[in-house]
C-alpha positions, 0 to 999 in steps of 0.5 A: 499499499502507498499514498496516492501522492506517490502514484503516477496518474492517481491524483484526485481531482477537485471539483468547484461544487460540492467536494468531499474532502478526504482527510485521515478521519474521513469527515465529509466537510463540504456536504456538512457545510452545504447542508444548511445552504441547501435548506436556506435555498429551499426557504428562499425559493418558497418565499420567491414563489409565494411573491411570484418573483420569477428567476430569468432562465439561465444559459444551459452548458453546451454539453447538455444541449447535444443531439439525442442520437449517438450518445454512446459514441459522445459519452467519451467526449462528455467525460473528457469535458467534465474531467477538464472542468473539474480539473486535476491536481489535488492529492491526498497527502499520506492517505494509504492506497490499496491497488487491487493488483497487489491483491491479485487482480490482473484487469484482463477482462477474462477472469473473475476478480471478485475476490481480489478486489474485495480483499483490497476493499477490506484491507483498506476499510480496516485501516484507521481513517480508511483508504483509497482502493485503486483500479488502474486501467484494464477491465475487471470482471466481477460479482458483487462487491461490498464497500467499507466505511471510510474508503474511496473506490477509484476506478481510474480513467481507462479502467472498467469494472465489468459486472457479471451476467450470471446469477451465481456471482450475486448473493442469494438475496435479491435485495443484494443484487448489485455490482457494487453495493454499500450497505450500512456504511458511511464516508464513502466515495465512488469516483475516478473517471472510469467505467462501470458496466452491468453488461445489460445487453446480456440480459435480453432474451429477445431484442425488439425496438418497442421494447426488449424482452428480458431474462428473469431470475425468478425461475430460481424462486429468489425473486418474483415478477419480471423485474428480477435482475441485478442493479448496477450500483447501490447504497443502502442505509448509508450516510455521507456518500459522494459519486462523481466523474464516472460513466455508468452504462448498460445496467440490467435493472436500475443504474444507481439506487440510493436507498435510506441514505442520508447526505448524499452528493451526485454530480458529473456522471454519464449514465447510458442505459439501452434505450429499448430495455425496460426498468433501467432507471438512471438515478433512483432516490429512494426514501433518502434525505439531503441529496444533491444532484447536479450536471449529470448526463442521463440517457436510458430506456426507463425514468431518468431521475426518480425519487420514490418512498418505498420505506421511509420519507424523502426530504430535501432533494435538489437537482440542477443542471442535468441533461436527460433522455428517457423512453418513460419519464425524465423526472418522476416522482413515484409511483412507489409513494408510501411515505412523504416527500417534502422540499424538492427542487429541480432547476436548469434541466434539458429534457430531450425526446422523452416519453414523458417529461415531468411526472408526479405519480401518487399511488400510495399513502404518502403525500407530496408537498413543496416541490418546485420545477424551474427553468426547464426546457424539454421536448416530449414524443410518443414512443409505444403504448407499452411504456407508461406515458403519452408524451405529456410535458407535465403530468400529475395524478393522485389515485389509489393503486388498488381499490383498498389503497388509501391514497395520500395528497399532492399540495404546493407544487410549482412550475416556473419558467418551463418551455416544452415542445410536446405531442400532448398537453399538460395533464392533471387529474386527482381522484375522489380520494385525493384532490390535487391542491395548490398547483402553481404555473408561471411563464409556462409555454407549450408548442403542440406539435405532432412528430409521430404517427401514433393515434391520440384520444387516450389518457394514461393513469397507469399504474393501477387506477383506471389504466388507459382511458379513451378521451380527446386530446387538450393543451390543458386537462384538469379533473379533481383539482383545487387551487390552481393558478396559471400566469402567463401560460401559452399554447401554440398548436402546430399542424394537426396531421389530420387529427380530429381532436386537435386544438382544444385549449382547455378540458376539465370535469366541471364538478371536480374543479374548484378555484381555478385562477387564469391570470393569463392563459393564451392559446393560438391555432394554425389559423391564428385564432387566439383564445385567452 
């Protein structure tokens, strides 16, 4: 073992944003310092919204405005730009390094190196103050790796950690099916500029453009259903986590899962999932608090960023400056909503060619309160009915998952400075059991333009509720809502391509709607007729 300061090419770069400073005691100073700032930001933002003080739309970094095709080829360029921006030169003087080759790993990509890498992790984790586990350039084939407290797993540029496609290389319990798993640990960092791949294409039974048919390990009885595959990376019951400067690709299921974890910094990740493979979510923040996500590039076949509450509440989440393309929903709350969400902020996002842009799917007993979406540009389009969504730019629903479910509530959600080009309109639908309340739209512009040949005339309540329902298309749909404010909301309808239900600005179920305030609502059609 040696110090990183003495290893060529293994210096750890600094970052101008949230940086976890690794010292001998492995105290994560920056996140601790940043948390009060995050909380104050949320307080300030709530005050601004209440006074209708709308911030100006900021400039998007060039790397987030790229084309939606050829992302795998572009991933290397994006990573190099991120590394250039992060800089290089910070070295952790005197911190021990456990290089995996010193524990028997060879990096050929032809033999399993799980034991050697785990030995390096355990060795560093047993040292006072921990250390850095270093993977040099090469390809390292592995089953599940278990991280320890007070370590950095440094996957260097040119190094690839390759997850096994075989069930025998994972633990018996499906709850531990990850290529990298940190459970019940603290002060952990994952970085280095390299690649973590789950070899997701090896889990495809039949390749189909609409949606791939995937292998399921439920034949062994270890789990149930079709979503029975390993995730790529998981942090479960952890504290003080820093994940940055990596390319994560081909997850067989969810890519990055943060569960019951407190104080998390995620930034400068490139996530590439196969676009036709279901359930390959980019980042799932699950029952975790005090999380910051920024400067991530996500292109995947399922939800891009997905907060959910399967086991407990989720508070204080901030997501900024990310580029997302999804064949499902780019940013989705739910549908697992068994506990409350509070104080979530999403800003300066670019959403490209996604099946749905922003979605809130409340299906269980938890409630959603105090959520803001600001300064977001997006385009949405139809892909296939087998995916949830109908190209809605904004989608908000609250209805019971099953007939016996007691569903929670959605209150105080703000949409500020949103620009969208879409094949469908804004959809807001509560239910008899749960009316949506306090939805505020300020400076929202939607250009309604068909770009595919899929038929219209449907509403999508999946999962649960009423499934797919036949209904005409509209620019804005409301049912079972109260206290909705629309200030400077514009709809521009492009040519309808022969659709009979094209051009209806506003549709609602009158008996279910109460206290709607239209301060500035405009709709224009190709014949230049304007409705205000």
